[in-house]
Residue frames as qw, qx, qy, qz and C-alpha x, y, z in Angstrom:
[[0.006, -0.884, -0.467, -0.004, -0.07, 0.06, -0.04],
 [0.317, -0.775, 0.137, 0.529, 2.89, 2.38, 0.95],
 [0.421, -0.121, 0.596, 0.674, 4.47, 1.67, -2.49],
 [0.192, 0.647, 0.684, 0.277, 1.21, 2.50, -4.21],
 [0.099, -0.944, -0.266, 0.168, 0.95, 5.79, -2.47],
 [0.367, -0.625, 0.327, 0.607, 4.52, 6.75, -3.22],
 [0.387, 0.149, 0.683, 0.602, 4.02, 5.90, -6.84],
 [0.090, 0.829, 0.541, 0.110, 0.84, 8.08, -6.91],
 [0.262, -0.870, -0.013, 0.417, 2.69, 10.93, -5.35],
 [0.458, -0.258, 0.535, 0.661, 5.48, 10.58, -7.97],
 [0.291, 0.446, 0.693, 0.485, 3.18, 10.51, -10.84],
 [0.034, -0.906, -0.420, 0.034, 1.14, 13.43, -9.59],
 [0.364, -0.729, 0.163, 0.556, 4.41, 15.43, -9.00],
 [0.369, -0.058, 0.599, 0.708, 5.52, 14.84, -12.59],
 [0.160, 0.670, 0.647, 0.328, 2.09, 15.73, -13.94],
 [0.201, -0.913, -0.232, 0.267, 2.08, 18.94, -11.94],
 [0.436, -0.507, 0.352, 0.655, 5.64, 19.75, -13.06],
 [0.346, 0.214, 0.668, 0.624, 4.56, 19.36, -16.70],
 [0.047, 0.847, 0.514, 0.127, 1.51, 21.59, -16.38],
 [0.275, -0.868, 0.005, 0.414, 3.65, 24.39, -14.75],
 [0.429, -0.296, 0.532, 0.668, 6.39, 23.94, -17.37],
 [0.311, 0.501, 0.704, 0.396, 3.80, 23.96, -20.12],
 [0.046, -0.928, -0.363, 0.064, 2.21, 27.15, -18.86],
 [0.372, -0.728, 0.201, 0.540, 5.54, 28.86, -18.56],
 [0.423, -0.049, 0.651, 0.628, 6.43, 27.89, -21.98],
 [0.208, 0.697, 0.625, 0.284, 3.10, 29.20, -23.34],
 [0.145, -0.935, -0.144, 0.289, 3.69, 32.50, -21.61],
 [0.268, -0.610, 0.413, 0.621, 6.94, 32.78, -23.55],
 [0.243, 0.082, 0.759, 0.598, 5.48, 31.90, -26.96],
 [0.355, 0.619, 0.269, -0.647, 3.19, 34.11, -28.95],
 [0.408, 0.222, 0.712, 0.527, 2.09, 33.28, -32.55],
 [0.259, 0.420, -0.004, -0.870, 0.82, 36.17, -34.68],
 [0.740, 0.470, 0.428, -0.218, -1.85, 35.47, -37.24],
 [0.649, 0.061, 0.532, 0.541, -0.50, 34.52, -40.58],
 [0.290, 0.820, 0.397, 0.293, -2.28, 37.37, -42.36],
 [0.253, -0.958, 0.052, 0.124, -0.74, 40.11, -40.14],
 [0.547, -0.531, 0.462, 0.455, 2.73, 38.95, -40.63],
 [0.615, 0.290, 0.573, 0.457, 2.46, 38.17, -44.35],
 [0.176, 0.949, 0.246, 0.087, 1.24, 41.88, -44.95],
 [0.215, -0.925, 0.290, 0.122, 4.51, 43.02, -43.51],
 [0.698, 0.527, -0.480, 0.074, 6.71, 40.33, -45.13],
 [0.168, -0.569, 0.722, -0.356, 7.58, 38.80, -41.81],
 [0.441, -0.001, -0.897, -0.007, 7.72, 35.23, -40.58],
 [0.636, -0.579, -0.219, -0.460, 4.91, 34.26, -38.10],
 [0.800, -0.251, -0.396, 0.373, 7.61, 32.69, -35.88],
 [0.277, -0.948, 0.049, -0.151, 8.80, 34.82, -32.98],
 [0.539, 0.464, -0.528, 0.464, 12.36, 35.48, -31.89],
 [0.716, -0.636, -0.287, -0.014, 12.85, 34.32, -28.37],
 [0.093, 0.750, -0.434, 0.491, 15.07, 36.17, -25.94],
 [0.357, 0.041, -0.833, 0.421, 16.43, 34.90, -22.67],
 [0.017, 0.299, 0.659, -0.690, 13.97, 36.84, -20.58],
 [0.435, 0.514, 0.243, -0.698, 11.47, 38.17, -23.21],
 [0.586, 0.352, 0.663, 0.306, 10.16, 37.62, -26.64],
 [0.050, 0.390, -0.257, -0.883, 10.59, 40.10, -29.63],
 [0.473, 0.559, 0.681, 0.014, 7.51, 40.35, -31.78],
 [0.205, 0.023, 0.356, 0.911, 7.07, 42.46, -34.91],
 [0.222, 0.718, 0.548, -0.368, 4.22, 45.09, -34.74],
 [0.501, 0.863, 0.060, -0.025, 4.08, 46.41, -38.39],
 [0.671, 0.568, -0.245, 0.409, 7.48, 47.77, -38.95],
 [0.204, -0.735, 0.419, -0.492, 8.43, 48.44, -35.25],
 [0.597, 0.010, -0.760, 0.256, 10.28, 45.82, -33.06],
 [0.504, -0.589, 0.121, -0.620, 8.59, 45.55, -29.69],
 [0.179, 0.193, -0.908, 0.327, 9.52, 43.56, -26.62],
 [0.430, -0.429, -0.768, -0.204, 6.80, 41.53, -24.97],
 [0.302, -0.471, -0.550, 0.620, 7.03, 43.54, -21.73],
 [0.027, -0.145, 0.102, 0.984, 6.19, 46.61, -23.75],
 [0.301, -0.293, -0.732, -0.537, 2.93, 45.11, -24.74],
 [0.267, -0.435, -0.760, 0.403, 1.66, 45.36, -21.26],
 [0.061, 0.699, 0.277, -0.656, 0.88, 49.09, -21.59],
 [0.546, 0.726, 0.378, 0.180, -0.38, 50.87, -24.74],
 [0.500, 0.009, 0.087, 0.862, 2.34, 52.98, -26.47],
 [0.042, 0.637, 0.258, -0.725, 1.72, 56.73, -26.26],
 [0.095, 0.240, -0.538, -0.802, 1.81, 57.00, -30.13],
 [0.117, -0.314, -0.904, -0.264, -1.09, 54.64, -30.36],
 [0.101, -0.654, -0.596, 0.455, -3.06, 56.83, -28.04],
 [0.027, -0.541, 0.112, 0.833, -2.24, 59.82, -29.99],
 [0.002, -0.030, 0.766, 0.643, -3.20, 58.18, -33.24],
 [0.176, -0.500, -0.807, -0.262, -6.75, 57.81, -32.15],
 [0.049, -0.300, -0.351, 0.885, -7.23, 61.17, -30.61],
 [0.342, 0.721, 0.591, -0.113, -10.60, 62.61, -31.44],
 [0.365, 0.412, 0.289, 0.784, -10.41, 65.10, -34.46],
 [0.090, -0.426, -0.311, 0.844, -10.74, 68.63, -33.17],
 [0.325, 0.771, 0.547, 0.022, -13.62, 70.58, -34.67],
 [0.407, 0.269, 0.132, 0.863, -12.56, 73.55, -36.80],
 [0.015, -0.448, -0.378, 0.810, -13.35, 77.04, -35.42],
 [0.250, 0.615, 0.672, 0.328, -16.34, 78.35, -37.00],
 [0.115, 0.134, -0.028, 0.984, -16.26, 82.07, -37.90],
 [0.131, 0.496, 0.571, -0.641, -18.97, 84.06, -36.21],
 [0.169, 0.476, 0.634, 0.585, -21.82, 84.99, -38.49],
 [0.147, -0.846, -0.475, 0.191, -23.80, 88.11, -38.33],
 [0.156, 0.962, 0.107, 0.199, -23.15, 91.82, -38.17],
 [0.442, 0.582, -0.378, 0.569, -20.06, 93.77, -37.42],
 [0.738, -0.621, -0.258, 0.064, -18.73, 93.26, -33.93],
 [0.119, 0.873, -0.322, 0.347, -16.52, 95.96, -32.56],
 [0.733, -0.573, 0.341, -0.139, -15.71, 93.73, -29.53],
 [0.947, 0.174, 0.168, 0.213, -13.97, 91.20, -31.82],
 [0.481, 0.752, -0.080, 0.444, -11.74, 93.99, -33.33],
 [0.270, -0.836, 0.307, -0.366, -10.95, 95.33, -29.96],
 [0.902, -0.347, 0.253, 0.041, -9.63, 91.95, -28.87],
 [0.805, 0.364, 0.060, 0.465, -7.17, 91.95, -31.67],
 [0.185, 0.812, -0.155, 0.532, -6.15, 95.45, -31.02],
 [0.595, -0.725, 0.286, -0.193, -5.63, 94.75, -27.23],
 [0.895, -0.230, 0.284, 0.257, -3.39, 91.84, -28.16],
 [0.217, -0.668, 0.389, 0.596, -1.37, 94.21, -30.44],
 [0.482, 0.179, 0.761, 0.397, -2.61, 92.57, -33.61],
 [0.193, 0.602, 0.078, -0.771, -3.36, 95.73, -35.60],
 [0.192, 0.315, -0.682, -0.631, -2.86, 94.28, -39.04],
 [0.038, -0.270, -0.961, -0.045, -5.26, 91.36, -38.27],
 [0.141, 0.610, 0.555, -0.548, -7.90, 93.88, -37.04],
 [0.222, 0.524, -0.269, -0.777, -7.42, 96.03, -40.20],
 [0.110, 0.106, -0.867, -0.474, -7.82, 93.05, -42.43],
 [0.059, 0.453, 0.871, -0.179, -11.11, 92.01, -40.78],
 [0.171, 0.705, 0.245, -0.643, -12.43, 95.57, -41.08],
 [0.062, 0.401, -0.564, -0.720, -11.29, 95.71, -44.61],
 [0.028, -0.202, -0.953, -0.225, -13.30, 92.56, -45.56],
 [0.045, 0.589, 0.690, -0.419, -16.27, 94.07, -43.83],
 [0.078, 0.639, -0.032, -0.765, -15.98, 97.38, -45.47],
 [0.086, 0.265, -0.706, -0.652, -15.42, 96.05, -48.99],
 [0.023, -0.294, -0.944, -0.148, -18.43, 93.55, -48.78],
 [0.262, -0.228, -0.126, -0.929, -20.73, 96.23, -47.67],
 [0.430, -0.363, -0.820, -0.105, -22.63, 93.80, -45.50],
 [0.300, -0.617, -0.576, 0.445, -23.12, 96.35, -42.77],
 [0.217, 0.659, 0.289, 0.659, -24.13, 99.51, -44.64],
 [0.339, -0.896, -0.173, -0.230, -25.08, 101.27, -41.41],
 [0.687, -0.626, 0.161, 0.333, -21.57, 100.70, -39.95],
 [0.737, 0.490, 0.096, 0.455, -19.63, 101.68, -43.07],
 [0.087, 0.894, -0.118, 0.423, -18.59, 105.04, -41.77],
 [0.638, -0.704, 0.268, -0.160, -17.44, 103.60, -38.48],
 [0.935, 0.000, 0.241, 0.258, -15.56, 100.85, -40.06],
 [0.545, 0.688, 0.012, 0.480, -13.79, 103.34, -42.51],
 [0.229, -0.883, 0.235, -0.335, -12.79, 105.56, -39.54],
 [0.789, -0.494, 0.363, 0.041, -11.21, 102.68, -37.71],
 [0.872, 0.302, 0.211, 0.323, -9.46, 101.54, -40.97],
 [0.329, 0.832, -0.092, 0.436, -7.98, 104.99, -41.59],
 [0.473, -0.803, 0.312, -0.184, -6.81, 105.20, -37.99],
 [0.892, -0.250, 0.357, 0.118, -5.05, 101.83, -38.28],
 [0.735, 0.509, 0.201, 0.399, -3.57, 102.51, -41.71],
 [0.019, -0.968, 0.151, -0.201, -2.21, 105.75, -40.45],
 [0.546, -0.625, 0.558, 0.008, 0.30, 103.59, -38.57],
 [0.853, 0.051, 0.510, 0.102, 0.45, 100.50, -40.74],
 [0.646, 0.561, 0.339, 0.391, 0.87, 102.21, -44.05],
 [0.226, 0.865, 0.056, 0.444, 1.48, 106.01, -43.64],
 [0.369, -0.876, 0.294, -0.098, 4.13, 106.13, -40.94],
 [0.382, 0.608, -0.691, 0.082, 7.70, 104.86, -40.55],
 [0.612, -0.335, 0.615, -0.367, 6.66, 102.35, -37.78],
 [0.033, 0.186, -0.949, -0.252, 7.22, 98.65, -38.78],
 [0.714, 0.161, 0.240, -0.638, 4.28, 96.78, -40.02],
 [0.648, 0.019, 0.746, 0.155, 3.58, 93.46, -41.74],
 [0.589, 0.752, 0.287, -0.069, 2.77, 95.41, -44.90],
 [0.304, 0.894, -0.323, 0.069, 6.37, 96.53, -45.23],
 [0.889, -0.065, -0.166, 0.422, 9.91, 95.56, -44.99],
 [0.259, -0.937, 0.119, 0.202, 12.86, 97.52, -43.54],
 [0.798, 0.450, -0.026, 0.399, 15.96, 98.32, -45.68],
 [0.478, -0.755, 0.086, 0.440, 19.11, 99.53, -44.19],
 [0.502, 0.862, -0.064, -0.026, 20.93, 101.82, -46.48],
 [0.825, -0.268, 0.238, 0.438, 24.38, 100.97, -47.64],
 [0.162, -0.607, 0.336, 0.701, 27.24, 102.81, -49.43],
 [0.029, -0.119, 0.704, 0.700, 26.37, 103.62, -53.01],
 [0.159, 0.507, 0.833, -0.153, 22.56, 103.25, -52.51],
 [0.110, -0.053, -0.235, -0.964, 20.28, 105.49, -54.57],
 [0.462, 0.183, 0.511, -0.701, 16.67, 105.94, -53.60],
 [0.658, 0.413, -0.236, -0.584, 15.31, 105.28, -57.08],
 [0.470, 0.303, -0.828, -0.048, 17.30, 101.98, -57.42],
 [0.131, 0.008, 0.876, -0.464, 15.97, 100.74, -53.94],
 [0.570, 0.294, 0.272, -0.718, 12.47, 101.52, -55.06],
 [0.619, 0.390, -0.549, -0.404, 12.98, 99.54, -58.31],
 [0.148, 0.266, -0.934, 0.188, 14.26, 96.67, -56.34],
 [0.175, 0.223, 0.817, -0.502, 11.00, 96.45, -54.40],
 [0.041, 0.430, 0.706, 0.561, 8.67, 97.39, -57.28],
 [0.135, -0.815, -0.470, 0.311, 7.55, 100.52, -55.71],
 [0.318, 0.826, 0.091, 0.456, 8.06, 104.30, -56.16],
 [0.490, 0.095, -0.381, 0.778, 10.77, 106.39, -54.50],
 [0.223, -0.441, 0.009, -0.869, 8.10, 109.06, -53.80],
 [0.761, -0.474, -0.307, -0.320, 6.25, 106.48, -51.60],
 [0.713, -0.135, -0.405, 0.556, 9.38, 105.64, -49.69],
 [0.213, 0.279, -0.163, 0.922, 9.79, 109.28, -49.03],
 [0.511, -0.474, -0.163, -0.698, 6.15, 109.84, -48.07],
 [0.842, -0.372, -0.388, -0.038, 6.15, 106.84, -45.55],
 [0.720, -0.143, -0.297, 0.611, 9.45, 107.74, -44.01],
 [0.136, -0.957, -0.193, 0.169, 8.70, 111.41, -43.78],
 [0.578, -0.224, 0.245, 0.746, 11.70, 112.30, -45.85],
 [0.195, 0.873, 0.123, -0.429, 11.89, 115.72, -47.39],
 [0.219, 0.744, -0.553, -0.303, 14.88, 114.88, -49.70],
 [0.954, 0.219, -0.200, -0.034, 16.18, 111.78, -51.69],
 [0.192, 0.647, -0.671, 0.307, 19.55, 112.13, -49.85],
 [0.917, -0.266, -0.291, -0.053, 20.39, 108.90, -47.93],
 [0.243, -0.741, 0.569, -0.260, 22.54, 108.23, -44.94],
 [0.548, 0.218, -0.807, 0.031, 24.62, 105.00, -44.68],
 [0.167, -0.067, -0.857, 0.483, 22.90, 102.93, -41.98],
 [0.386, 0.041, 0.067, -0.919, 19.62, 104.65, -42.42],
 [0.224, 0.209, 0.949, -0.072, 16.59, 102.40, -41.97],
 [0.354, 0.098, -0.333, -0.869, 13.77, 102.76, -44.60],
 [0.533, 0.246, 0.728, -0.354, 10.31, 101.37, -44.20],
 [0.195, 0.212, -0.655, -0.698, 9.29, 99.97, -47.74],
 [0.723, 0.172, 0.357, -0.566, 5.74, 99.14, -48.39],
 [0.036, -0.248, 0.896, 0.367, 5.47, 95.83, -50.33],
 [0.410, 0.361, 0.810, -0.215, 2.88, 94.02, -52.27],
 [0.172, 0.340, 0.681, 0.626, 0.48, 94.54, -55.18],
 [0.191, 0.357, 0.286, -0.869, -1.77, 97.57, -55.47],
 [0.093, 0.438, 0.818, 0.360, -5.22, 97.72, -56.90],
 [0.139, 0.085, 0.065, -0.984, -7.75, 100.47, -57.64],
 [0.087, 0.492, 0.864, 0.064, -11.50, 100.14, -57.37],
 [0.101, 0.009, -0.084, -0.991, -13.63, 102.89, -58.90],
 [0.107, 0.499, 0.851, -0.125, -17.25, 102.90, -58.00],
 [0.022, 0.278, 0.330, 0.902, -19.24, 105.32, -60.17],
 [0.347, -0.635, -0.625, -0.292, -22.42, 104.93, -58.23],
 [0.472, -0.832, -0.242, 0.165, -21.09, 106.76, -55.11],
 [0.305, 0.889, -0.181, 0.290, -18.16, 108.61, -56.64],
 [0.632, -0.672, 0.385, 0.036, -15.43, 106.81, -54.72],
 [0.687, 0.542, -0.473, 0.103, -12.02, 105.47, -55.52],
 [0.807, -0.540, 0.227, -0.076, -10.61, 102.83, -53.15],
 [0.388, 0.666, -0.634, 0.070, -6.96, 101.93, -53.05],
 [0.948, -0.298, 0.074, -0.083, -5.98, 98.34, -51.97],
 [0.061, 0.689, -0.716, 0.091, -2.75, 96.82, -51.01],
 [0.146, 0.155, -0.976, 0.036, -2.66, 92.97, -51.39],
 [0.310, -0.432, -0.802, -0.271, -6.40, 92.95, -51.41],
 [0.323, -0.634, -0.568, 0.414, -6.93, 95.15, -48.21],
 [0.008, -0.955, -0.263, -0.140, -8.19, 98.63, -47.79],
 [0.525, 0.052, -0.150, 0.836, -5.58, 101.38, -47.75],
 [0.045, 0.396, 0.237, -0.886, -7.70, 104.47, -48.32],
 [0.315, 0.582, 0.718, 0.214, -10.73, 105.79, -50.06],
 [0.111, -0.236, 0.115, 0.959, -11.07, 109.08, -52.00],
 [0.421, 0.672, 0.494, -0.355, -13.94, 111.00, -53.34],
 [0.352, -0.089, 0.559, 0.745, -13.94, 111.64, -57.12],
 [0.480, 0.533, 0.033, -0.696, -15.61, 113.15, -60.11],
 [0.536, 0.103, 0.784, 0.296, -16.69, 110.98, -63.03],
 [0.113, 0.054, 0.552, 0.824, -17.95, 111.64, -66.64],
 [0.456, 0.317, 0.215, -0.803, -21.08, 113.52, -67.43],
 [0.757, 0.313, -0.177, -0.546, -23.70, 111.42, -69.32],
 [0.918, -0.190, 0.349, -0.012, -22.06, 108.17, -68.10],
 [0.576, 0.737, -0.352, 0.020, -18.87, 108.87, -70.26],
 [0.225, -0.616, 0.745, -0.121, -16.64, 107.08, -67.84],
 [0.699, 0.196, -0.643, -0.245, -16.00, 103.61, -69.27],
 [0.787, -0.414, 0.367, -0.274, -16.45, 100.47, -67.05],
 [0.924, 0.270, -0.253, 0.094, -14.02, 97.44, -67.03],
 [0.789, -0.462, 0.150, 0.376, -10.63, 96.32, -66.00],
 [0.364, 0.914, -0.150, 0.101, -7.76, 98.81, -67.07],
 [0.805, -0.157, -0.073, 0.568, -3.96, 98.84, -66.97],
 [0.232, -0.849, 0.050, 0.472, -1.63, 101.76, -66.30],
 [0.691, 0.653, 0.115, 0.289, -0.34, 103.34, -69.55],
 [0.473, 0.389, -0.208, 0.762, 1.79, 106.17, -68.12],
 [0.433, -0.755, -0.366, 0.329, 2.29, 108.55, -65.16],
 [0.439, 0.452, 0.014, 0.777, 3.13, 112.14, -65.22],
 [0.312, -0.570, -0.375, 0.662, 3.76, 115.03, -62.81],
 [0.106, 0.645, 0.012, -0.757, 2.32, 118.52, -63.78],
 [0.535, 0.324, 0.707, 0.330, 0.81, 117.19, -67.05],
 [0.115, 0.171, -0.342, -0.917, 0.11, 119.10, -70.16],
 [0.502, 0.427, 0.650, -0.378, -3.52, 119.09, -71.14],
 [0.020, -0.020, 0.723, 0.691, -4.51, 118.28, -74.75],
 [0.455, 0.271, 0.439, -0.726, -8.02, 119.56, -74.92],
 [0.444, 0.336, 0.815, 0.162, -10.61, 117.60, -76.95],
 [0.287, 0.865, 0.357, -0.206, -11.78, 120.89, -78.30],
 [0.607, 0.650, -0.024, 0.457, -8.40, 121.72, -79.50],
 [0.085, -0.877, 0.285, -0.376, -5.44, 123.45, -77.90],
 [0.779, -0.038, -0.487, 0.394, -2.42, 122.35, -75.92],
 [0.252, -0.856, 0.074, -0.444, -2.09, 123.80, -72.50],
 [0.506, 0.251, -0.679, 0.469, 1.05, 123.27, -70.31],
 [0.524, -0.550, -0.573, 0.307, 0.74, 122.87, -66.52],
 [0.229, -0.416, -0.247, 0.845, -0.07, 126.08, -64.87],
 [0.107, -0.157, -0.430, -0.883, -1.99, 127.57, -67.73],
 [0.385, 0.060, 0.392, -0.833, -5.36, 128.77, -66.73],
 [0.750, 0.198, -0.286, -0.563, -6.99, 126.52, -69.32],
 [0.448, 0.173, -0.870, 0.108, -5.20, 123.34, -67.97],
 [0.702, -0.424, 0.083, -0.566, -7.71, 121.44, -65.73],
 [0.805, 0.108, -0.581, 0.058, -5.59, 118.45, -65.13],
 [0.696, -0.709, 0.089, -0.067, -4.20, 119.40, -61.77],
 [0.260, -0.795, 0.548, 0.017, -0.88, 118.16, -60.45],
 [0.343, -0.259, 0.896, 0.116, -0.84, 114.50, -61.53],
 [0.737, 0.318, -0.238, -0.547, -1.91, 112.33, -64.32],
 [0.430, -0.177, 0.885, 0.004, -2.29, 108.50, -64.35],
 [0.508, 0.327, -0.433, -0.669, -3.17, 107.33, -67.87],
 [0.773, 0.056, 0.589, -0.229, -5.16, 104.19, -68.68],
 [0.250, -0.157, 0.803, 0.519, -4.08, 101.90, -71.55],
 [0.495, 0.243, -0.215, -0.806, -6.24, 102.41, -74.58],
 [0.483, 0.210, 0.844, -0.099, -8.97, 99.81, -75.58],
 [0.123, 0.343, 0.671, 0.645, -10.91, 99.70, -78.82],
 [0.154, -0.733, -0.404, -0.525, -13.03, 102.91, -79.00],
 [0.523, -0.837, -0.156, 0.048, -11.61, 103.89, -75.62],
 [0.711, 0.106, -0.128, 0.684, -8.60, 106.01, -75.50],
 [0.129, 0.556, -0.033, 0.820, -7.39, 109.12, -73.79],
 [0.643, -0.676, -0.239, -0.270, -8.83, 108.26, -70.35],
 [0.491, 0.231, -0.581, 0.607, -7.05, 108.70, -67.05],
 [0.486, -0.758, -0.408, 0.148, -7.15, 109.60, -63.45],
 [0.349, 0.421, -0.066, 0.835, -5.96, 113.22, -62.71],
 [0.173, -0.403, -0.488, 0.755, -6.14, 116.07, -60.34],
 [0.129, 0.763, 0.546, 0.320, -8.32, 119.07, -60.94],
 [0.175, 0.093, -0.122, 0.972, -8.39, 122.78, -60.89],
 [0.488, -0.322, -0.217, -0.782, -12.14, 122.54, -60.26],
 [0.100, 0.070, -0.915, 0.384, -12.38, 120.88, -56.86],
 [0.464, 0.100, 0.374, -0.797, -16.14, 121.77, -56.66],
 [0.707, 0.201, -0.453, -0.505, -16.86, 119.01, -59.19],
 [0.155, 0.198, -0.940, 0.231, -15.73, 116.33, -56.81],
 [0.280, 0.228, 0.785, -0.504, -18.80, 114.11, -56.02],
 [0.536, 0.573, 0.165, -0.598, -20.44, 114.81, -59.29],
 [0.717, 0.219, 0.553, 0.364, -20.60, 113.57, -62.83],
 [0.127, 0.915, 0.054, -0.379, -19.01, 116.46, -64.64],
 [0.277, -0.546, 0.590, 0.526, -15.96, 115.47, -66.59],
 [0.559, 0.478, -0.458, -0.500, -15.42, 114.47, -70.30],
 [0.920, 0.083, -0.365, -0.119, -14.95, 110.83, -69.02],
 [0.482, 0.374, -0.624, 0.489, -11.84, 111.05, -66.95],
 [0.624, -0.629, -0.454, 0.095, -11.76, 110.58, -63.20],
 [0.105, 0.727, -0.209, 0.646, -10.94, 113.66, -61.22],
 [0.679, -0.467, -0.463, 0.326, -9.50, 113.96, -57.77],
 [0.254, -0.966, 0.046, 0.016, -8.45, 116.52, -55.38],
 [0.494, 0.716, -0.453, 0.194, -4.82, 117.37, -56.15],
 [0.244, -0.577, 0.707, -0.330, -3.48, 116.29, -52.64],
 [0.835, -0.055, 0.481, -0.260, -5.42, 112.95, -52.99],
 [0.846, 0.531, -0.054, -0.012, -4.19, 112.19, -56.53],
 [0.169, 0.772, -0.570, 0.226, -0.61, 113.00, -55.40],
 [0.539, -0.375, 0.689, -0.308, -0.93, 110.33, -52.67],
 [0.892, 0.250, 0.316, -0.205, -2.42, 107.85, -55.03],
 [0.597, 0.732, -0.328, 0.006, 0.27, 108.50, -57.63],
 [0.181, -0.660, 0.701, -0.202, 2.92, 107.53, -55.10],
 [0.697, -0.114, 0.666, -0.240, 1.34, 104.00, -54.79],
 [0.827, 0.485, 0.160, -0.233, 0.55, 103.28, -58.40],
 [0.327, -0.476, 0.696, 0.426, 3.06, 101.15, -60.33],
 [0.340, 0.292, -0.627, -0.638, 2.93, 99.78, -63.92],
 [0.269, -0.122, -0.950, -0.104, 1.24, 96.56, -62.72],
 [0.259, 0.184, 0.558, -0.766, -1.53, 98.33, -60.71],
 [0.016, 0.402, 0.848, 0.344, -4.93, 96.99, -61.86],
 [0.218, 0.101, 0.158, -0.958, -7.71, 99.56, -62.19],
 [0.008, -0.413, -0.896, -0.165, -11.32, 98.32, -62.05],
 [0.255, 0.051, 0.071, -0.963, -14.11, 100.76, -62.89],
 [0.082, -0.366, -0.923, -0.084, -17.60, 99.62, -62.16],
 [0.261, -0.592, -0.369, -0.668, -21.09, 101.14, -62.07]]
């Protein structure tokens, strides 16, 4: 009987050992599905280490103890997609613009106001918006202070203002205006604010306005005079030429130099390129400021002399001019 009991104990012990050894072996062996491995070109067999097993997770080698916790990259991969910020719909909100201004983001505030002004979505606020725009652009455009609308150039030996202007596709007169310079003379080391970007002119015959844009944003708006009997043409025009103190060639005959009492062109002329049946049109100053805000010209666009002088400084050969009803 004693021998039988001893035999049972020995058999049970061997059986228990095999179970424990089998489980331990199973814990050290992991077979990946054939389809997963074949997609990556890997063998389904695992590489056994002394203390752990190396498995292939896509193209990343991972140790078995790393599988106990989810990798941070996996967590980030399945982060919920953030909803895009929806722009507020509705009328003009002065509080929104003030937030930009309080954060020192004057150009961003100007750009929002410009879009609102040009879209005319808030007609009752147009004057208020325009006043804010003019205040902001007095610094961003018409002052030597740095702004996103400009670059700063440091004068070097041999520099000439006209060549600097040509390099940046602008006019030396505008550089002088923005930097409050009364002379073209330069000093080595002098820093010049140079307005950069493309200018565009929008003429609205319905309300006798001309709006100057820079890179699509409002710079300034001016009151104008247009042609009587709807003589001012509509369409898209290019710049033909620019002249200071222009001579007037009267359609009735006669040539009148600048300063002549019969010369009505004022101090500046910006000519428009001719089109079929459309020639001789331009934007110019006037000796008849009382006509501004009316339809009184022979088809040209008249401006106050000080206004056309300012506009003239911005206009370059690639300035687009759009005239609309």
